[in-house]
All heavy atoms as a GROMACS GRO file, in nm:
protein
  618
    1MET      N    1  -0.258  -0.010  -1.073
    1MET     CA    2  -0.304  -0.112  -0.980
    1MET      C    3  -0.196  -0.214  -0.953
    1MET      O    4  -0.181  -0.272  -0.850
    1MET     CB    5  -0.424  -0.172  -1.044
    1MET     CG    6  -0.490  -0.277  -0.964
    1MET     SD    7  -0.557  -0.206  -0.817
    1MET     CE    8  -0.643  -0.344  -0.747
    2ARG      N    9  -0.113  -0.235  -1.057
    2ARG     CA   10  -0.001  -0.338  -1.040
    2ARG      C   11   0.096  -0.298  -0.936
    2ARG      O   12   0.138  -0.383  -0.855
    2ARG     CB   13   0.065  -0.350  -1.176
    2ARG     CG   14   0.175  -0.452  -1.174
    2ARG     CD   15   0.236  -0.469  -1.313
    2ARG     NE   16   0.348  -0.569  -1.299
    2ARG     CZ   17   0.458  -0.552  -1.362
    2ARG    NH1   18   0.482  -0.451  -1.438
    2ARG    NH2   19   0.555  -0.642  -1.350
    3SER      N   20   0.128  -0.171  -0.925
    3SER     CA   21   0.223  -0.124  -0.823
    3SER      C   22   0.168  -0.139  -0.684
    3SER      O   23   0.242  -0.168  -0.593
    3SER     CB   24   0.265   0.020  -0.854
    3SER     OG   25   0.156   0.106  -0.848
    4VAL      N   26   0.034  -0.130  -0.668
    4VAL     CA   27  -0.025  -0.146  -0.535
    4VAL      C   28  -0.014  -0.290  -0.495
    4VAL      O   29   0.022  -0.315  -0.380
    4VAL     CB   30  -0.176  -0.102  -0.542
    4VAL    CG1   31  -0.241  -0.136  -0.411
    4VAL    CG2   32  -0.185   0.046  -0.571
    5ILE      N   33  -0.036  -0.382  -0.587
    5ILE     CA   34  -0.035  -0.528  -0.559
    5ILE      C   35   0.112  -0.565  -0.529
    5ILE      O   36   0.134  -0.639  -0.435
    5ILE     CB   37  -0.094  -0.603  -0.676
    5ILE    CG1   38  -0.237  -0.582  -0.684
    5ILE    CG2   39  -0.065  -0.755  -0.661
    5ILE    CD1   40  -0.309  -0.636  -0.807
    6LEU      N   41   0.204  -0.516  -0.608
    6LEU     CA   42   0.347  -0.545  -0.583
    6LEU      C   43   0.396  -0.496  -0.446
    6LEU      O   44   0.465  -0.569  -0.374
    6LEU     CB   45   0.435  -0.492  -0.697
    6LEU     CG   46   0.425  -0.563  -0.829
    6LEU    CD1   47   0.511  -0.483  -0.932
    6LEU    CD2   48   0.475  -0.703  -0.822
    7TYR      N   49   0.356  -0.371  -0.412
    7TYR     CA   50   0.399  -0.318  -0.287
    7TYR      C   51   0.342  -0.395  -0.171
    7TYR      O   52   0.411  -0.431  -0.077
    7TYR     CB   53   0.353  -0.174  -0.275
    7TYR     CG   54   0.389  -0.112  -0.144
    7TYR    CD1   55   0.518  -0.070  -0.116
    7TYR    CD2   56   0.291  -0.082  -0.050
    7TYR    CE1   57   0.551  -0.012   0.005
    7TYR    CE2   58   0.324  -0.026   0.076
    7TYR     CZ   59   0.454   0.010   0.100
    7TYR     OH   60   0.488   0.065   0.222
    8THR      N   61   0.213  -0.432  -0.179
    8THR     CA   62   0.143  -0.512  -0.076
    8THR      C   63   0.208  -0.648  -0.057
    8THR      O   64   0.230  -0.693   0.047
    8THR     CB   65  -0.009  -0.520  -0.103
    8THR    OG1   66  -0.060  -0.392  -0.118
    8THR    CG2   67  -0.078  -0.599   0.005
    9ALA      N   68   0.234  -0.713  -0.172
    9ALA     CA   69   0.296  -0.839  -0.171
    9ALA      C   70   0.440  -0.830  -0.108
    9ALA      O   71   0.473  -0.922  -0.027
    9ALA     CB   72   0.305  -0.903  -0.312
   10ALA      N   73   0.514  -0.729  -0.134
   10ALA     CA   74   0.649  -0.719  -0.084
   10ALA      C   75   0.637  -0.690   0.069
   10ALA      O   76   0.717  -0.749   0.148
   10ALA     CB   77   0.722  -0.601  -0.148
   11ARG      N   78   0.540  -0.610   0.116
   11ARG     CA   79   0.523  -0.583   0.258
   11ARG      C   80   0.486  -0.715   0.329
   11ARG      O   81   0.540  -0.742   0.439
   11ARG     CB   82   0.412  -0.483   0.283
   11ARG     CG   83   0.446  -0.337   0.249
   11ARG     CD   84   0.543  -0.276   0.352
   11ARG     NE   85   0.504  -0.286   0.489
   11ARG     CZ   86   0.448  -0.194   0.567
   11ARG    NH1   87   0.422  -0.080   0.521
   11ARG    NH2   88   0.428  -0.219   0.694
   12LEU      N   89   0.397  -0.795   0.272
   12LEU     CA   90   0.360  -0.923   0.336
   12LEU      C   91   0.473  -1.013   0.340
   12LEU      O   92   0.491  -1.088   0.439
   12LEU     CB   93   0.240  -0.986   0.257
   12LEU     CG   94   0.106  -0.911   0.278
   12LEU    CD1   95   0.000  -0.968   0.185
   12LEU    CD2   96   0.063  -0.921   0.426
   13ALA      N   97   0.557  -1.022   0.233
   13ALA     CA   98   0.668  -1.110   0.234
   13ALA      C   99   0.772  -1.070   0.333
   13ALA      O  100   0.829  -1.158   0.404
   13ALA     CB  101   0.736  -1.107   0.092
   14ILE      N  102   0.801  -0.941   0.353
   14ILE     CA  103   0.890  -0.894   0.451
   14ILE      C  104   0.839  -0.927   0.591
   14ILE      O  105   0.916  -0.965   0.684
   14ILE     CB  106   0.922  -0.739   0.437
   14ILE    CG1  107   1.002  -0.719   0.305
   14ILE    CG2  108   0.989  -0.687   0.556
   14ILE    CD1  109   1.015  -0.574   0.270
   15PHE      N  110   0.710  -0.904   0.612
   15PHE     CA  111   0.650  -0.940   0.742
   15PHE      C  112   0.660  -1.089   0.772
   15PHE      O  113   0.701  -1.128   0.881
   15PHE     CB  114   0.501  -0.897   0.743
   15PHE     CG  115   0.427  -0.945   0.867
   15PHE    CD1  116   0.454  -0.868   0.989
   15PHE    CD2  117   0.346  -1.051   0.873
   15PHE    CE1  118   0.391  -0.909   1.103
   15PHE    CE2  119   0.283  -1.092   0.992
   15PHE     CZ  120   0.303  -1.023   1.107
   16ALA      N  121   0.632  -1.175   0.671
   16ALA     CA  122   0.636  -1.315   0.695
   16ALA      C  123   0.783  -1.357   0.722
   16ALA      O  124   0.808  -1.445   0.815
   16ALA     CB  125   0.583  -1.389   0.573
   17ALA      N  126   0.877  -1.305   0.652
   17ALA     CA  127   1.015  -1.342   0.673
   17ALA      C  128   1.062  -1.298   0.809
   17ALA      O  129   1.133  -1.372   0.880
   17ALA     CB  130   1.104  -1.284   0.564
   18THR      N  131   1.023  -1.179   0.852
   18THR     CA  132   1.063  -1.123   0.980
   18THR      C  133   0.996  -1.213   1.093
   18THR      O  134   1.062  -1.243   1.188
   18THR     CB  135   1.013  -0.980   0.997
   18THR    OG1  136   1.073  -0.906   0.897
   18THR    CG2  137   1.056  -0.919   1.130
   19ALA      N  138   0.869  -1.249   1.074
   19ALA     CA  139   0.801  -1.328   1.174
   19ALA      C  140   0.870  -1.462   1.183
   19ALA      O  141   0.889  -1.520   1.297
   19ALA     CB  142   0.652  -1.338   1.142
   20ALA      N  143   0.906  -1.525   1.072
   20ALA     CA  144   0.969  -1.654   1.074
   20ALA      C  145   1.103  -1.647   1.141
   20ALA      O  146   1.140  -1.739   1.222
   20ALA     CB  147   0.987  -1.702   0.929
   21LEU      N  148   1.180  -1.547   1.113
   21LEU     CA  149   1.310  -1.528   1.183
   21LEU      C  150   1.297  -1.508   1.333
   21LEU      O  151   1.372  -1.574   1.411
   21LEU     CB  152   1.386  -1.411   1.115
   21LEU     CG  153   1.531  -1.391   1.153
   21LEU    CD1  154   1.610  -1.508   1.110
   21LEU    CD2  155   1.588  -1.265   1.091
   22LEU      N  156   1.200  -1.429   1.370
   22LEU     CA  157   1.177  -1.408   1.512
   22LEU      C  158   1.132  -1.537   1.585
   22LEU      O  159   1.166  -1.559   1.695
   22LEU     CB  160   1.076  -1.293   1.538
   22LEU     CG  161   1.126  -1.154   1.498
   22LEU    CD1  162   1.012  -1.057   1.508
   22LEU    CD2  163   1.235  -1.111   1.599
   23ALA      N  164   1.051  -1.612   1.509
   23ALA     CA  165   1.004  -1.740   1.570
   23ALA      C  166   1.123  -1.836   1.590
   23ALA      O  167   1.122  -1.911   1.689
   23ALA     CB  168   0.894  -1.805   1.478
   24LEU      N  169   1.212  -1.832   1.496
   24LEU     CA  170   1.335  -1.915   1.512
   24LEU      C  171   1.417  -1.878   1.636
   24LEU      O  172   1.480  -1.963   1.705
   24LEU     CB  173   1.426  -1.902   1.395
   24LEU     CG  174   1.379  -1.980   1.265
   24LEU    CD1  175   1.474  -1.945   1.149
   24LEU    CD2  176   1.372  -2.126   1.290
   25PHE      N  177   1.410  -1.749   1.675
   25PHE     CA  178   1.479  -1.699   1.794
   25PHE      C  179   1.395  -1.711   1.918
   25PHE      O  180   1.439  -1.663   2.035
   25PHE     CB  181   1.530  -1.555   1.776
   25PHE     CG  182   1.649  -1.550   1.684
   25PHE    CD1  183   1.640  -1.495   1.552
   25PHE    CD2  184   1.775  -1.588   1.726
   25PHE    CE1  185   1.747  -1.494   1.471
   25PHE    CE2  186   1.888  -1.582   1.648
   25PHE     CZ  187   1.870  -1.530   1.519
   26GLY      N  188   1.279  -1.771   1.907
   26GLY     CA  189   1.197  -1.797   2.032
   26GLY      C  190   1.088  -1.701   2.061
   26GLY      O  191   1.020  -1.720   2.158
   27ALA      N  192   1.065  -1.605   1.976
   27ALA     CA  193   0.947  -1.518   2.002
   27ALA      C  194   0.821  -1.595   1.978
   27ALA      O  195   0.807  -1.670   1.879
   27ALA     CB  196   0.952  -1.393   1.918
   28ARG      N  197   0.716  -1.576   2.055
   28ARG     CA  198   0.588  -1.641   2.042
   28ARG      C  199   0.468  -1.541   2.065
   28ARG      O  200   0.483  -1.446   2.140
   28ARG     CB  201   0.575  -1.759   2.142
   28ARG     CG  202   0.675  -1.862   2.130
   28ARG     CD  203   0.651  -1.956   2.007
   28ARG     NE  204   0.753  -2.062   1.995
   28ARG     CZ  205   0.841  -2.068   1.900
   28ARG    NH1  206   0.846  -1.972   1.812
   28ARG    NH2  207   0.927  -2.166   1.900
   29GLY      N  208   0.355  -1.583   2.015
   29GLY     CA  209   0.229  -1.512   2.041
   29GLY      C  210   0.229  -1.362   2.003
   29GLY      O  211   0.276  -1.324   1.895
   30VAL      N  212   0.174  -1.284   2.093
   30VAL     CA  213   0.156  -1.143   2.073
   30VAL      C  214   0.292  -1.077   2.050
   30VAL      O  215   0.303  -0.978   1.971
   30VAL     CB  216   0.072  -1.078   2.185
   30VAL    CG1  217   0.060  -0.923   2.168
   30VAL    CG2  218  -0.060  -1.140   2.196
   31LEU      N  219   0.390  -1.114   2.134
   31LEU     CA  220   0.525  -1.054   2.123
   31LEU      C  221   0.578  -1.076   1.979
   31LEU      O  222   0.639  -0.983   1.923
   31LEU     CB  223   0.621  -1.114   2.225
   31LEU     CG  224   0.763  -1.067   2.222
   31LEU    CD1  225   0.767  -0.910   2.256
   31LEU    CD2  226   0.850  -1.149   2.313
   32LEU      N  227   0.561  -1.191   1.928
   32LEU     CA  228   0.605  -1.224   1.786
   32LEU      C  229   0.538  -1.127   1.691
   32LEU      O  230   0.604  -1.070   1.606
   32LEU     CB  231   0.572  -1.372   1.754
   32LEU     CG  232   0.598  -1.408   1.610
   32LEU    CD1  233   0.743  -1.407   1.571
   32LEU    CD2  234   0.539  -1.542   1.578
   33LEU      N  235   0.409  -1.110   1.700
   33LEU     CA  236   0.337  -1.028   1.607
   33LEU      C  237   0.377  -0.884   1.617
   33LEU      O  238   0.400  -0.811   1.515
   33LEU     CB  239   0.185  -1.042   1.626
   33LEU     CG  240   0.128  -1.176   1.588
   33LEU    CD1  241  -0.024  -1.177   1.622
   33LEU    CD2  242   0.147  -1.203   1.441
   34LEU      N  243   0.390  -0.837   1.742
   34LEU     CA  244   0.432  -0.693   1.760
   34LEU      C  245   0.567  -0.664   1.710
   34LEU      O  246   0.590  -0.560   1.644
   34LEU     CB  247   0.410  -0.653   1.908
   34LEU     CG  248   0.269  -0.647   1.959
   34LEU    CD1  249   0.271  -0.609   2.113
   34LEU    CD2  250   0.191  -0.544   1.885
   35LEU      N  251   0.662  -0.747   1.744
   35LEU     CA  252   0.799  -0.731   1.696
   35LEU      C  253   0.806  -0.743   1.547
   35LEU      O  254   0.880  -0.666   1.485
   35LEU     CB  255   0.894  -0.839   1.764
   35LEU     CG  256   0.928  -0.804   1.913
   35LEU    CD1  257   1.008  -0.925   1.965
   35LEU    CD2  258   1.006  -0.677   1.925
   36ALA      N  259   0.737  -0.841   1.488
   36ALA     CA  260   0.736  -0.857   1.342
   36ALA      C  261   0.681  -0.731   1.275
   36ALA      O  262   0.733  -0.688   1.174
   36ALA     CB  263   0.660  -0.983   1.304
   37LEU      N  264   0.572  -0.680   1.330
   37LEU     CA  265   0.516  -0.560   1.271
   37LEU      C  266   0.612  -0.439   1.281
   37LEU      O  267   0.629  -0.362   1.181
   37LEU     CB  268   0.383  -0.521   1.344
   37LEU     CG  269   0.256  -0.592   1.303
   37LEU    CD1  270   0.143  -0.563   1.396
   37LEU    CD2  271   0.224  -0.564   1.160
   38LEU      N  272   0.668  -0.417   1.396
   38LEU     CA  273   0.761  -0.307   1.414
   38LEU      C  274   0.890  -0.326   1.320
   38LEU      O  275   0.926  -0.233   1.247
   38LEU     CB  276   0.808  -0.303   1.562
   38LEU     CG  277   0.910  -0.193   1.595
   38LEU    CD1  278   0.845  -0.059   1.576
   38LEU    CD2  279   0.960  -0.210   1.730
   39ILE      N  280   0.949  -0.440   1.329
   39ILE     CA  281   1.071  -0.456   1.254
   39ILE      C  282   1.048  -0.457   1.100
   39ILE      O  283   1.120  -0.395   1.023
   39ILE     CB  284   1.146  -0.587   1.294
   39ILE    CG1  285   1.192  -0.570   1.440
   39ILE    CG2  286   1.263  -0.618   1.203
   39ILE    CD1  287   1.244  -0.699   1.503
   40SER      N  288   0.941  -0.529   1.057
   40SER     CA  289   0.911  -0.530   0.917
   40SER      C  290   0.871  -0.391   0.865
   40SER      O  291   0.901  -0.357   0.752
   40SER     CB  292   0.801  -0.632   0.881
   40SER     OG  293   0.678  -0.592   0.936
   41GLY      N  294   0.810  -0.314   0.948
   41GLY     CA  295   0.772  -0.177   0.909
   41GLY      C  296   0.894  -0.086   0.885
   41GLY      O  297   0.896  -0.012   0.786
   42ILE      N  298   0.991  -0.105   0.971
   42ILE     CA  299   1.115  -0.024   0.951
   42ILE      C  300   1.192  -0.077   0.832
   42ILE      O  301   1.234   0.007   0.746
   42ILE     CB  302   1.205  -0.043   1.084
   42ILE    CG1  303   1.138   0.019   1.202
   42ILE    CG2  304   1.344   0.013   1.059
   42ILE    CD1  305   1.203  -0.002   1.334
   43ILE      N  306   1.202  -0.206   0.812
   43ILE     CA  307   1.267  -0.261   0.693
   43ILE      C  308   1.193  -0.213   0.571
   43ILE      O  309   1.260  -0.177   0.468
   43ILE     CB  310   1.270  -0.411   0.701
   43ILE    CG1  311   1.369  -0.454   0.816
   43ILE    CG2  312   1.319  -0.474   0.568
   43ILE    CD1  313   1.368  -0.603   0.850
   44SER      N  314   1.061  -0.225   0.565
   44SER     CA  315   0.987  -0.184   0.444
   44SER      C  316   1.005  -0.031   0.420
   44SER      O  317   1.014   0.006   0.304
   44SER     CB  318   0.839  -0.215   0.470
   44SER     OG  319   0.813  -0.352   0.482
   45PHE      N  320   1.008   0.045   0.523
   45PHE     CA  321   1.024   0.193   0.505
   45PHE      C  322   1.158   0.218   0.429
   45PHE      O  323   1.160   0.304   0.340
   45PHE     CB  324   1.022   0.259   0.641
   45PHE     CG  325   1.033   0.409   0.627
   45PHE    CD1  326   0.927   0.488   0.592
   45PHE    CD2  327   1.152   0.476   0.660
   45PHE    CE1  328   0.935   0.629   0.585
   45PHE    CE2  329   1.165   0.611   0.646
   45PHE     CZ  330   1.054   0.687   0.612
   46VAL      N  331   1.257   0.147   0.461
   46VAL     CA  332   1.391   0.167   0.399
   46VAL      C  333   1.398   0.106   0.261
   46VAL      O  334   1.436   0.168   0.167
   46VAL     CB  335   1.504   0.116   0.491
   46VAL    CG1  336   1.642   0.120   0.425
   46VAL    CG2  337   1.504   0.189   0.624
   47LEU      N  338   1.362  -0.031   0.259
   47LEU     CA  339   1.382  -0.100   0.127
   47LEU      C  340   1.278  -0.070   0.021
   47LEU      O  341   1.304  -0.084  -0.094
   47LEU     CB  342   1.379  -0.250   0.158
   47LEU     CG  343   1.498  -0.301   0.239
   47LEU    CD1  344   1.483  -0.454   0.259
   47LEU    CD2  345   1.627  -0.266   0.177
   48LEU      N  346   1.154  -0.034   0.060
   48LEU     CA  347   1.049  -0.023  -0.038
   48LEU      C  348   1.012   0.122  -0.066
   48LEU      O  349   0.901   0.156  -0.114
   48LEU     CB  350   0.925  -0.099   0.006
   48LEU     CG  351   0.945  -0.247   0.030
   48LEU    CD1  352   0.813  -0.311   0.079
   48LEU    CD2  353   0.984  -0.315  -0.102
   49SER      N  354   1.104   0.220  -0.041
   49SER     CA  355   1.066   0.363  -0.065
   49SER      C  356   1.036   0.385  -0.211
   49SER      O  357   0.937   0.455  -0.242
   49SER     CB  358   1.177   0.449  -0.008
   49SER     OG  359   1.301   0.432  -0.088
   50GLY      N  360   1.110   0.334  -0.305
   50GLY     CA  361   1.081   0.357  -0.446
   50GLY      C  362   0.952   0.293  -0.489
   50GLY      O  363   0.871   0.354  -0.560
   51GLN      N  364   0.924   0.173  -0.439
   51GLN     CA  365   0.796   0.104  -0.471
   51GLN      C  366   0.681   0.181  -0.404
   51GLN      O  367   0.573   0.188  -0.467
   51GLN     CB  368   0.803  -0.033  -0.424
   51GLN     CG  369   0.684  -0.118  -0.457
   51GLN     CD  370   0.681  -0.146  -0.613
   51GLN    OE1  371   0.783  -0.148  -0.677
   51GLN    NE2  372   0.559  -0.156  -0.664
   52ARG      N  373   0.704   0.237  -0.289
   52ARG     CA  374   0.596   0.315  -0.223
   52ARG      C  375   0.563   0.441  -0.304
   52ARG      O  376   0.448   0.481  -0.317
   52ARG     CB  377   0.639   0.341  -0.080
   52ARG     CG  378   0.532   0.412   0.005
   52ARG     CD  379   0.573   0.433   0.148
   52ARG     NE  380   0.706   0.488   0.168
   52ARG     CZ  381   0.812   0.423   0.208
   52ARG    NH1  382   0.803   0.297   0.236
   52ARG    NH2  383   0.930   0.482   0.223
   53ASP      N  384   0.664   0.506  -0.352
   53ASP     CA  385   0.646   0.623  -0.434
   53ASP      C  386   0.567   0.589  -0.558
   53ASP      O  387   0.480   0.665  -0.604
   53ASP     CB  388   0.781   0.688  -0.471
   53ASP     CG  389   0.852   0.753  -0.349
   53ASP    OD1  390   0.780   0.774  -0.248
   53ASP    OD2  391   0.966   0.772  -0.358
   54ALA      N  392   0.603   0.478  -0.628
   54ALA     CA  393   0.533   0.437  -0.747
   54ALA      C  394   0.390   0.406  -0.714
   54ALA      O  395   0.300   0.440  -0.793
   54ALA     CB  396   0.601   0.315  -0.812
   55MET      N  397   0.364   0.338  -0.604
   55MET     CA  398   0.228   0.310  -0.563
   55MET      C  399   0.146   0.437  -0.537
   55MET      O  400   0.029   0.448  -0.582
   55MET     CB  401   0.226   0.222  -0.444
   55MET     CG  402   0.087   0.182  -0.393
   55MET     SD  403   0.075   0.108  -0.232
   55MET     CE  404   0.125   0.246  -0.132
   56SER      N  405   0.203   0.529  -0.466
   56SER     CA  406   0.132   0.649  -0.429
   56SER      C  407   0.095   0.734  -0.555
   56SER      O  408  -0.006   0.788  -0.568
   56SER     CB  409   0.206   0.733  -0.326
   56SER     OG  410   0.324   0.787  -0.377
   57SER      N  411   0.194   0.738  -0.654
   57SER     CA  412   0.165   0.812  -0.773
   57SER      C  413   0.052   0.739  -0.862
   57SER      O  414  -0.032   0.807  -0.919
   57SER     CB  415   0.288   0.830  -0.858
   57SER     OG  416   0.333   0.711  -0.910
   58ALA      N  417   0.053   0.602  -0.855
   58ALA     CA  418  -0.056   0.536  -0.928
   58ALA      C  419  -0.193   0.559  -0.863
   58ALA      O  420  -0.291   0.585  -0.933
   58ALA     CB  421  -0.020   0.384  -0.928
   59VAL      N  422  -0.196   0.557  -0.731
   59VAL     CA  423  -0.322   0.578  -0.664
   59VAL      C  424  -0.366   0.726  -0.683
   59VAL      O  425  -0.486   0.753  -0.715
   59VAL     CB  426  -0.309   0.549  -0.510
   59VAL    CG1  427  -0.421   0.602  -0.430
   59VAL    CG2  428  -0.280   0.406  -0.489
   60THR      N  429  -0.274   0.821  -0.676
   60THR     CA  430  -0.310   0.962  -0.697
   60THR      C  431  -0.359   0.981  -0.839
   60THR      O  432  -0.463   1.054  -0.855
   60THR     CB  433  -0.188   1.050  -0.668
   60THR    OG1  434  -0.146   1.030  -0.534
   60THR    CG2  435  -0.223   1.194  -0.690
   61SER      N  436  -0.298   0.928  -0.936
   61SER     CA  437  -0.339   0.954  -1.075
   61SER      C  438  -0.477   0.882  -1.099
   61SER      O  439  -0.559   0.936  -1.171
   61SER     CB  440  -0.239   0.898  -1.175
   61SER     OG  441  -0.225   0.760  -1.160
   62GLY      N  442  -0.497   0.768  -1.031
   62GLY     CA  443  -0.631   0.710  -1.046
   62GLY      C  444  -0.746   0.791  -0.985
   62GLY      O  445  -0.845   0.807  -1.049
   63PHE      N  446  -0.716   0.848  -0.872
   63PHE     CA  447  -0.811   0.940  -0.808
   63PHE      C  448  -0.839   1.064  -0.895
   63PHE      O  449  -0.952   1.104  -0.913
   63PHE     CB  450  -0.775   0.981  -0.669
   63PHE     CG  451  -0.803   0.880  -0.563
   63PHE    CD1  452  -0.709   0.840  -0.480
   63PHE    CD2  453  -0.934   0.829  -0.553
   63PHE    CE1  454  -0.731   0.746  -0.378
   63PHE    CE2  455  -0.958   0.736  -0.455
   63PHE     CZ  456  -0.865   0.692  -0.371
   64GLN      N  457  -0.730   1.121  -0.953
   64GLN     CA  458  -0.744   1.230  -1.040
   64GLN      C  459  -0.826   1.206  -1.164
   64GLN      O  460  -0.911   1.280  -1.211
   64GLN     CB  461  -0.612   1.290  -1.078
   64GLN     CG  462  -0.539   1.360  -0.964
   64GLN     CD  463  -0.393   1.402  -0.993
   64GLN    OE1  464  -0.337   1.353  -1.095
   64GLN    NE2  465  -0.340   1.485  -0.904
   65THR      N  466  -0.802   1.083  -1.224
   65THR     CA  467  -0.880   1.044  -1.340
   65THR      C  468  -1.028   1.030  -1.306
   65THR      O  469  -1.111   1.078  -1.380
   65THR     CB  470  -0.822   0.914  -1.396
   65THR    OG1  471  -0.685   0.929  -1.431
   65THR    CG2  472  -0.897   0.871  -1.519
   66ARG      N  473  -1.054   0.966  -1.195
   66ARG     CA  474  -1.192   0.947  -1.154
   66ARG      C  475  -1.259   1.075  -1.127
   66ARG      O  476  -1.373   1.098  -1.161
   66ARG     CB  477  -1.203   0.852  -1.035
   66ARG     CG  478  -1.176   0.710  -1.066
   66ARG     CD  479  -1.206   0.620  -0.952
   66ARG     NE  480  -1.158   0.480  -0.977
   66ARG     CZ  481  -1.045   0.427  -0.932
   66ARG    NH1  482  -0.972   0.497  -0.845
   66ARG    NH2  483  -1.015   0.305  -0.966
   67ARG      N  484  -1.189   1.170  -1.060
   67ARG     CA  485  -1.243   1.301  -1.030
   67ARG      C  486  -1.273   1.380  -1.158
   67ARG      O  487  -1.374   1.441  -1.173
   67ARG     CB  488  -1.148   1.381  -0.944
   67ARG     CG  489  -1.208   1.520  -0.902
   67ARG     CD  490  -1.107   1.598  -0.813
   67ARG     NE  491  -1.107   1.529  -0.685
   67ARG     CZ  492  -1.000   1.526  -0.602
   67ARG    NH1  493  -0.889   1.581  -0.645
   67ARG    NH2  494  -1.006   1.472  -0.489
   68LYS      N  495  -1.178   1.372  -1.253
   68LYS     CA  496  -1.203   1.437  -1.382
   68LYS      C  497  -1.327   1.382  -1.454
   68LYS      O  498  -1.410   1.458  -1.506
   68LYS     CB  499  -1.082   1.425  -1.474
   68LYS     CG  500  -1.092   1.499  -1.608
   68LYS     CD  501  -0.974   1.471  -1.695
   68LYS     CE  502  -0.857   1.559  -1.657
   68LYS     NZ  503  -0.750   1.548  -1.752
   69LYS      N  504  -1.344   1.246  -1.459
   69LYS     CA  505  -1.464   1.191  -1.521
   69LYS      C  506  -1.586   1.231  -1.449
   69LYS      O  507  -1.691   1.258  -1.513
   69LYS     CB  508  -1.447   1.035  -1.524
   69LYS     CG  509  -1.352   0.986  -1.622
   69LYS     CD  510  -1.336   0.835  -1.617
   69LYS     CE  511  -1.235   0.782  -1.722
   69LYS     NZ  512  -1.229   0.635  -1.717
   70PHE      N  513  -1.583   1.231  -1.318
   70PHE     CA  514  -1.696   1.275  -1.238
   70PHE      C  515  -1.740   1.420  -1.272
   70PHE      O  516  -1.852   1.450  -1.287
   70PHE     CB  517  -1.672   1.256  -1.092
   70PHE     CG  518  -1.784   1.318  -1.005
   70PHE    CD1  519  -1.897   1.250  -0.990
   70PHE    CD2  520  -1.764   1.436  -0.937
   70PHE    CE1  521  -2.004   1.294  -0.912
   70PHE    CE2  522  -1.867   1.484  -0.855
   70PHE     CZ  523  -1.985   1.412  -0.846
   71GLU      N  524  -1.639   1.509  -1.278
   71GLU     CA  525  -1.658   1.649  -1.310
   71GLU      C  526  -1.720   1.664  -1.452
   71GLU      O  527  -1.806   1.747  -1.472
   71GLU     CB  528  -1.531   1.733  -1.291
   71GLU     CG  529  -1.497   1.754  -1.148
   71GLU     CD  530  -1.594   1.829  -1.066
   71GLU    OE1  531  -1.660   1.924  -1.119
   71GLU    OE2  532  -1.608   1.799  -0.947
   72GLN      N  533  -1.668   1.587  -1.539
   72GLN     CA  534  -1.717   1.594  -1.685
   72GLN      C  535  -1.859   1.545  -1.686
   72GLN      O  536  -1.946   1.607  -1.752
   72GLN     CB  537  -1.633   1.507  -1.779
   72GLN     CG  538  -1.496   1.571  -1.805
   72GLN     CD  539  -1.408   1.478  -1.886
   72GLN    OE1  540  -1.434   1.359  -1.900
   72GLN    NE2  541  -1.295   1.530  -1.933
   73ALA      N  542  -1.896   1.439  -1.616
   73ALA     CA  543  -2.030   1.388  -1.615
   73ALA      C  544  -2.123   1.487  -1.548
   73ALA      O  545  -2.237   1.505  -1.596
   73ALA     CB  546  -2.033   1.251  -1.546
   74ARG      N  547  -2.080   1.548  -1.442
   74ARG     CA  548  -2.162   1.645  -1.373
   74ARG      C  549  -2.186   1.775  -1.458
   74ARG      O  550  -2.295   1.819  -1.467
   74ARG     CB  551  -2.093   1.686  -1.243
   74ARG     CG  552  -2.192   1.763  -1.154
   74ARG     CD  553  -2.129   1.792  -1.020
   74ARG     NE  554  -2.053   1.924  -1.040
   74ARG     CZ  555  -1.980   1.977  -0.950
   74ARG    NH1  556  -1.956   1.920  -0.840
   74ARG    NH2  557  -1.918   2.091  -0.979
   75THR      N  558  -2.083   1.814  -1.527
   75THR     CA  559  -2.096   1.928  -1.621
   75THR      C  560  -2.190   1.895  -1.738
   75THR      O  561  -2.278   1.975  -1.768
   75THR     CB  562  -1.958   1.974  -1.673
   75THR    OG1  563  -1.874   2.004  -1.565
   75THR    CG2  564  -1.964   2.096  -1.759
   76LYS      N  565  -2.178   1.783  -1.788
   76LYS     CA  566  -2.262   1.736  -1.893
   76LYS      C  567  -2.407   1.726  -1.848
   76LYS      O  568  -2.498   1.774  -1.922
   76LYS     CB  569  -2.221   1.600  -1.950
   76LYS     CG  570  -2.294   1.550  -2.067
   76LYS     CD  571  -2.234   1.414  -2.114
   76LYS     CE  572  -2.317   1.364  -2.224
   76LYS     NZ  573  -2.263   1.232  -2.277
   77GLU      N  574  -2.429   1.674  -1.731
   77GLU     CA  575  -2.563   1.664  -1.674
   77GLU      C  576  -2.623   1.805  -1.649
   77GLU      O  577  -2.744   1.829  -1.674
   77GLU     CB  578  -2.559   1.583  -1.545
   77GLU     CG  579  -2.691   1.556  -1.479
   77GLU     CD  580  -2.680   1.477  -1.352
   77GLU    OE1  581  -2.646   1.355  -1.362
   77GLU    OE2  582  -2.709   1.528  -1.247
   78ASP      N  583  -2.540   1.894  -1.599
   78ASP     CA  584  -2.591   2.031  -1.570
   78ASP      C  585  -2.631   2.100  -1.704
   78ASP      O  586  -2.723   2.175  -1.704
   78ASP     CB  587  -2.482   2.112  -1.493
   78ASP     CG  588  -2.465   2.069  -1.353
   78ASP    OD1  589  -2.554   1.997  -1.298
   78ASP    OD2  590  -2.364   2.104  -1.286
   79GLY      N  591  -2.554   2.068  -1.804
   79GLY     CA  592  -2.583   2.130  -1.941
   79GLY      C  593  -2.711   2.079  -1.999
   79GLY      O  594  -2.785   2.153  -2.072
   80GLN      N  595  -2.750   1.960  -1.972
   80GLN     CA  596  -2.866   1.896  -2.028
   80GLN      C  597  -2.998   1.946  -1.958
   80GLN      O  598  -3.101   1.954  -2.021
   80GLN     CB  599  -2.859   1.746  -2.022
   80GLN     CG  600  -2.760   1.688  -2.118
   80GLN     CD  601  -2.746   1.538  -2.105
   80GLN    OE1  602  -2.808   1.475  -2.018
   80GLN    NE2  603  -2.669   1.478  -2.195
   81THR      N  604  -2.984   1.975  -1.831
   81THR     CA  605  -3.106   2.020  -1.760
   81THR      C  606  -3.144   2.157  -1.785
   81THR      O  607  -3.254   2.204  -1.753
   81THR     CB  608  -3.085   1.993  -1.606
   81THR    OG1  609  -2.976   2.080  -1.562
   81THR    CG2  610  -3.064   1.848  -1.577
   82ASN      N  611  -3.061   2.244  -1.841
   82ASN     CA  612  -3.088   2.385  -1.858
   82ASN      C  613  -3.155   2.405  -1.993
   82ASN      O  614  -3.154   2.362  -2.093
   82ASN     CB  615  -2.967   2.472  -1.841
   82ASN     CG  616  -2.921   2.484  -1.704
   82ASN    OD1  617  -3.004   2.471  -1.612
   82ASN    ND2  618  -2.794   2.508  -1.682
   0.00000   0.00000   0.00000
């Protein structure tokens, strides 16, 4: 969960910094938001690849753990009804 929060915070920080820089150069309104989304997305893709991998493995392992617990509970329940 920590890696998800760190990745999200880093993405938001990159977006905010990009938007601030674009605002200094005169971008306003919808253009500012669109350019900030595009540019920060590209920057994040390059700079946060390791963090993104850590986040995806944490999410995947969390889902696998939940699935395993669900299967165990279902198997246990099936065994009790017979």
